[in-house]
C-alpha positions in Angstrom: 64.2 21.9 -59.5 64.1 23.8 -56.2 61.0 25.7 -57.4 59.2 22.4 -58.2 60.0 21.0 -54.7 58.8 24.2 -53.1 55.5 24.0 -55.0 54.9 20.5 -54.0 55.7 21.3 -50.4 53.1 24.1 -50.4 50.5 21.9 -52.1 51.0 19.3 -49.4 50.6 21.8 -46.6 47.3 23.1 -48.0 46.0 19.5 -48.4 46.8 18.7 -44.8 45.1 21.8 -43.5 42.1 21.1 -45.6 41.8 17.6 -44.2 42.2 18.8 -40.6 39.4 21.4 -41.1 37.0 18.8 -42.6 37.7 16.0 -39.9 35.5 17.5 -37.1 32.6 17.9 -39.5 32.9 14.4 -40.6 33.0 13.1 -37.0 29.9 15.3 -36.2 28.1 13.8 -39.1 29.0 10.3 -38.0 27.9 10.8 -34.3 24.9 13.1 -34.8 21.7 11.4 -36.0 19.7 12.9 -38.8 16.4 14.6 -38.2 14.5 11.6 -39.4 16.4 9.0 -37.4 14.2 7.4 -34.6 15.8 7.0 -31.1 14.5 4.0 -29.1 15.2 3.7 -25.4 14.7 0.3 -23.4 12.8 -1.2 -26.3 13.6 -4.6 -25.1 11.7 -4.0 -21.7 8.1 -4.9 -22.1 5.6 -2.3 -20.7 3.6 -3.6 -17.8 -0.1 -2.9 -17.5 -2.9 -3.7 -15.0 -5.8 -5.8 -16.3 -8.3 -3.2 -15.2 -11.0 -4.7 -17.2 -11.2 -7.8 -15.0 -11.2 -5.7 -11.8 -14.0 -3.6 -13.3 -16.0 -6.5 -14.2 -15.8 -8.2 -10.9 -16.5 -4.9 -9.1 -19.6 -4.3 -11.2 -20.9 -7.8 -10.4 -20.3 -7.4 -6.7 -21.8 -3.9 -6.6 -24.9 -5.1 -8.4 -25.3 -8.0 -5.9 -24.8 -5.6 -2.9 -27.3 -3.2 -4.4 -29.9 -5.9 -4.7 -29.2 -7.2 -1.1 -29.3 -3.7 0.4 -32.2 -2.4 -1.8 -30.1 0.4 -3.1 -31.8 2.7 -5.6 -29.4 5.7 -5.6 -27.0 5.4 -8.5 -24.5 7.6 -6.8 -24.2 5.2 -3.9 -23.9 2.2 -6.2 -21.1 3.9 -8.2 -19.2 4.6 -5.0 -19.4 0.9 -4.0 -18.2 -0.1 -7.5 -15.1 2.1 -7.1 -14.5 0.7 -3.6 -14.5 -2.9 -4.9 -12.5 -2.0 -8.0 -9.8 -0.7 -5.6 -10.1 -3.8 -3.5 -9.6 -6.1 -6.5 -6.5 -4.2 -7.6 -5.0 -4.4 -4.2 -5.7 -8.1 -3.8 -3.9 -8.7 -7.0 -0.9 -6.8 -5.6 -1.0 -9.0 -2.5 -0.9 -12.2 -4.6 2.2 -10.8 -6.3 3.9 -9.7 -3.2 3.2 -12.6 -0.8 4.1 -15.6 -2.9 5.5 -17.6 0.0 4.7 -15.7 3.1 1.3 -17.0 4.1 1.2 -15.1 7.4 1.9 -11.8 5.8 -0.6 -12.5 3.0 -3.3 -13.3 5.5 -2.7 -10.1 7.4 -2.7 -8.0 4.2 -5.9 -9.6 2.9 -7.7 -9.0 6.2 -6.4 -5.3 6.2 -7.8 -4.8 2.7 -11.2 -6.2 3.5 -11.4 -4.2 6.8 -10.7 -1.0 4.8 -13.3 -2.0 2.3 -15.8 -2.6 5.1 -15.1 0.8 6.6 -15.6 2.4 3.2 -18.9 0.7 2.6 -20.0 1.6 6.1 -19.4 5.3 5.4 -21.5 5.1 2.2 -24.6 3.3 3.2 -27.1 3.8 6.0 -26.9 1.8 9.4 -29.8 -0.5 8.4 -28.2 -1.2 5.1 -24.8 -1.8 6.7 -26.4 -4.3 9.0 -27.6 -6.3 6.0 -24.1 -5.8 4.4 -22.3 -7.2 7.5 -24.6 -10.3 7.5 -23.6 -11.1 4.0 -20.0 -10.0 4.2 -18.5 -13.5 3.9 -20.1 -13.9 0.5 -18.8 -10.5 -0.7 -15.3 -11.3 0.4 -15.3 -14.7 -1.2 -13.6 -16.6 1.7 -10.8 -14.1 2.3 -10.2 -13.0 6.0 -11.8 -10.1 7.6 -12.3 -8.7 11.1 -15.9 -9.4 12.3 -17.8 -6.4 13.4 -21.4 -5.4 13.9 -23.3 -2.4 13.1 -23.9 -0.2 16.0 -27.5 1.1 16.5 -28.0 4.0 18.8 -31.2 3.8 20.9 -32.6 6.1 23.5 -34.4 4.6 26.4 -36.0 6.2 29.4 -35.7 4.4 32.7 -37.0 5.2 36.2 -34.4 5.2 38.9 -34.3 1.9 40.6 -35.1 1.9 44.4 -32.1 2.0 46.7 -31.1 -1.6 47.5 -31.5 -2.4 51.2 -28.2 -3.6 52.6 -28.3 -6.1 55.4 -25.8 -6.6 58.2 -22.2 -7.5 57.3 -21.2 -11.1 57.5 -18.4 -11.6 60.0 -18.1 -15.4 59.8 -19.0 -18.0 57.2 -18.4 -21.7 57.5 -19.3 -24.5 55.2 -19.0 -28.2 56.2 -20.1 -30.5 53.6 -23.7 -29.5 52.8 -24.2 -27.5 56.0 -23.6 -23.8 56.2 -23.2 -21.5 59.2 -23.3 -17.7 59.0 -22.7 -15.1 61.6 -23.7 -11.5 61.1 -22.3 -8.3 62.6 -25.6 -7.6 64.5 -25.3 -10.9 66.3 -27.7 -12.9 64.1 -26.7 -16.5 63.4 -28.0 -18.7 60.7 -27.6 -22.4 60.1 -28.6 -24.1 56.9 -28.6 -27.8 56.8 -27.9 -29.8 53.7 -31.5 -31.0 53.5 -32.7 -27.3 53.3 -33.7 -26.8 56.9 -32.9 -23.3 58.1 -32.4 -22.1 61.7 -32.0 -18.5 62.6 -31.1 -17.1 66.0 -31.4 -13.3 66.5 -29.3 -11.3 69.1 -32.5 -10.8 71.0 -32.8 -14.5 71.6 -35.6 -15.1 69.2 -35.3 -18.3 67.1 -36.9 -19.1 63.8 -36.9 -22.4 62.2 -38.0 -23.2 58.7 -38.2 -26.8 57.8 -37.4 -28.1 54.3 -41.1 -28.4 53.6 -41.5 -24.6 54.3 -43.1 -25.0 57.8 -42.1 -22.1 60.0 -41.7 -22.3 63.7 -40.9 -19.3 66.0 -39.6 -19.4 69.6 -39.2 -16.3 71.6 
C-alpha cells in the first residue's frame, strides 16, 4: 500500500512539472502572431490626399492663358509659371480649410499668396512681359485680393543743367485786405495790387510804375 501511494505521488509531481514547463510556451504561442498573420494599424482612419489633378488642370489653363497674353514661346518659362500657379492653387485650398469663419484672416492670407505669386512671375518673365501681366492680374487672380503694383522701367535721360534761378529781394511785409494786396520788400520796394488787377510799384529810389488792368504802363520818376 505504501509503495502504491509513493508511486502515485511521484507521478503527480512529474505531471505538475511537465505542465509548468509547457505553460510559457503555450502563452507565447497565444500572444505571438504567426508569420502569415497581418497586423493592421489605424485601419479605421481614412488616409487624406490632395486633389492634385484639379490644381494641375487649373494651373495649366492659367499658364496657357498667360502665355498667350504675354506672347511666351519658351517652354521652360511656361512650365515655371505652371508650377507657380499649381502651388498657388494648393495654398488657396489650404486657406479655405483654415479660415472658415475668420474673414479678415482669410483676406490677408489670400492677398499674401497672390503677392508671392506675383513676385514669382516677375522673377520669371521680362519687364515688358510683366507689365502686360500686371495689367491682366485681376483676371488671373479671379477676384481674390492682391497688392497693386506696377512694373518699374529703368530709363536713362540726359539733361542739361538748369540755369540758376534768380532770387529777388526778401518780402518783409505782406498784407491782404479783401481783394487788395500790399507787399513790402527788404530793398525798400513797395507793391500794391488792387482787386481789379491794377498794379502800382514804388521803388526805394522814388521811381513809381503803374500798370493798369488793361496793361497800360505809366512811369513816374
